[in-house]
N, C-alpha and C positions, 0 to 999 in steps of 0.2 A: 405518433412520434416516439412515445415510450417503447413501444414494441420494436420499432426499427432500431432504435439506439441499443435496446437490449440485445438484439440479434447480432449487431456489429460492435458490441461494447469493447471487445478485446482489441479490435483494430483502432477504435477511437482512443482507447487508453494508450496503446503503443505510440500513436501519433502525438498525443499530448506529451508523453514522456520523452519522445524523440526531440520535440521542440525544447523541453526543459534541459535535455542533456546534450544538445548539439554543440554547446560551447566547448565541451572537452575535446572535440575534434579539431578545434582551431588553436594554433599557438597563442598562448596567453600574451605574448609580446607583439602580436600583430596589430597594427594601427586600428584596423576595422574592429578587432575584438575589443580593444580598449574603449573605442567610441560606443560600441553597443552595450557593453557590460559594466564598464567602470568610467563613467563620465569624468573628464578631467585627469584620468590616469591615476587616480588615488588608489592606494592599496586597501584591501579589505582589512579591517581591524581584527585583532585576535578575538575579541568578543563576538564578532560575527561568525567566526569559525566554531566557537564554543556553542553558540545558539543553534547554528545549522546542525552540528553533531547531535545536540540534545533533541532537536526535532526529529532527526533520523532514528534515534534510539527509541523515542516514544512511538513513532510509526511502527518500528520493528516490534515492540511489545504488543501493540494493538493487533498486529497481524499474527504474532506468535500465539497469543492467548486466544484469539478468535479462531484461527484455523486449527489450533490444538484442541479446542473445545468441540469443533465440528468434525474432528478426525479427518481433516481435509488438508490439501496443499494446493496453492495457486488457484484461487477462485473455485473451490468446490470439488476439485477432483477427488473422488473417493469419499465424499462427505456422507455422513450419516443421514438417513431419511427421517430421523426424528425432529420434532420441532424443538430446537435448542434455545432454551431460555435461561440457562444458568451460566455461572462464571461471568466473563466480561459481558455476555449478552444479557445479564440481569441489570446492567447499567446503561447500556446503549444498544439499540437494535442493529447498528451497523459499524461494528469495530473494524471490519476488514476494509471498508470504504474509508473510514477515518485514517487507517494506516496508509492507504493508497494516496489520499489527499496530502498527508503530512510528508510522505516520501517525496512527492513531487516538489513540495515547497522546500523541504530540507536540502534536496539535491540541487536545486537551482539558486538557493538563497545566496551562496558565496560567489556565484558567477554572474548573476544578473542584477540589475538595479532593483531596488525594493518594489518600485511601481511595476516592473515587468513580472517579478515574482508574484505579486499581489494579483495581477491580471490573469496569470496562468492559474493561480489558486481559485479565483473566482469562476473562471471557465470550467475548471475541473469539478468544482463543487456543484455548479448548475447541471453539468452532465451527470454526475453521480446521483444528484437528487431526482432527476427524471428517471434514471434507471431504478432507483430505490422505490419510487412510487409505483412503477410498473411491477416490480418484484412483489411488492406488498399486495397487489391485486391478485397475483398468482398464489401467494401464500394464504390469502383470505379465502380463495376458492378451495384450496386444498385442506386447510385446517379449521376453517369455520370459526366457531365460537372460541376455540382454544387460542387461535391467533388474535382474535378481537380482545380477549381478556389480556393477552400479553401486551398488545398495543396500548391498552389503557394504563398499564403500569410502567412501561419503558418507552422513553422518547425516541423519535426517529434519529435525531442528531445530538440531543443533550446527553449528559453523562450522569444524570441524577436519577436513574431508574431504580425501581424497588421491586424488581422481578424476583423470582425464586426458582426452585428446582421443579422443572416440569417433567414431561415424559422422557427427557434425556437424562434423568437422574442416574440411570444404570449404564449410560454410555461412557465407557472409559476413554478419557482424553488421549490424544496421540501427539504429545508435544515434541517428541523427537523428530517426527516427519515435518512438523510445522517449523521447527528450528532450522533444519537443513534446507527446507524449501524457501526460507526467507533470508538465509545467510548471503546469498548471492546479491539480492537487492540491497541489503544493508551494507555489504562491503563496497558495492559500486558507489553508493552515496557517501560513505566515509572516505573512500579513496579520492573522490572529487574534493572533499574538504581538505584532505591531506595535501593534495597537489596545490590547492589554492593557498595553503599555509606555508608549505615548505618546498614546493616544486615537485616535479616527477621523481619517483624513486623506483628503481627496478624491483626491489624486494616487495614493496608495497603493491606494485603492479602485478607481480607474480602471485601474491596472496589473494589479490582480487580475482585473478583468473581462476585460481583454485576454488575459491568460494563460488564463483559463477558456474564452474564445472559441476560442483556438488549439486547446486540448484538444478541444473539441466538434467542430471542423472535422476534426481528425485522426481522431477516432472515426468520424465519418460517412464520410470518404473511405475509411478501411480497411474499413469494413463493406460499402460499395458494391463495393469491389474484391474482397472475399471472395465476395460473391454472384456477381459476374460470372465469377469463376474456377471456380465450381462447375459 
C-alpha cells in the first residue's frame, strides 16, 4: 500500500486539496454553499480568519525552511543527494509534510465547518504517514546507519528533535527558490481567507494570480534543470 500511494502521491495530494479548495468555486451566497460550509448561515468570526492566516503562515515557514535546506522546490525537484539533518530537519523529520498538512487545514478552515476541516486533516495525515513510512524504508536502504542514527535523535512528526549538522553541513541552502516556489500556495490560501473576510477583490485576485504564475515558472525551470542535469 505504501509503495502504491508513494507512486501516486501527487495525484492523491491534488485530489485532497481539490476537495478542500472546491468551496472557492461556489458563490458564497448560494444556499447549498451555506448549508455545506456555514450551518445556520452564521458568518465566520474575525478570530477564525486570523487563526486560518496564522496556520497558513506556519505552513509556509515549514515548507520554506524545509525546501530551502534541501535546495529543492515542490517536493524534491533539484534536491541535494545528501542526507539532510540540519536546520528544521534537526527538529522534525518531515517539515515539508507538516507544511502540506497545515496548508490544507488553513485553506479550508474559514470555508468549511470545523468537523469537515478536521476530517480532511485526519485523512491527509493518515495518507502522509503511510507515505513517510515508505520513504523511511527507502532512506534506510540508501543511508544505512547514518539514517538510523538520525531517526534516534529526531521524531517522525514531533518537533522536539535534537539532531545536528550531518553530511549536509557544506550544502548551501537555496531559500530564494524555496520562497518563490511556495509563494503561489501561500497566496492562494491567504486569498481565500481575504475573500471570506472582506469578499472578492480584483487587486487581491490579481496578486494571487501573479504569485501563482511565479510558482509555476519556478516549477518549470527547476524541472528543466533537473532533466538537463541527468
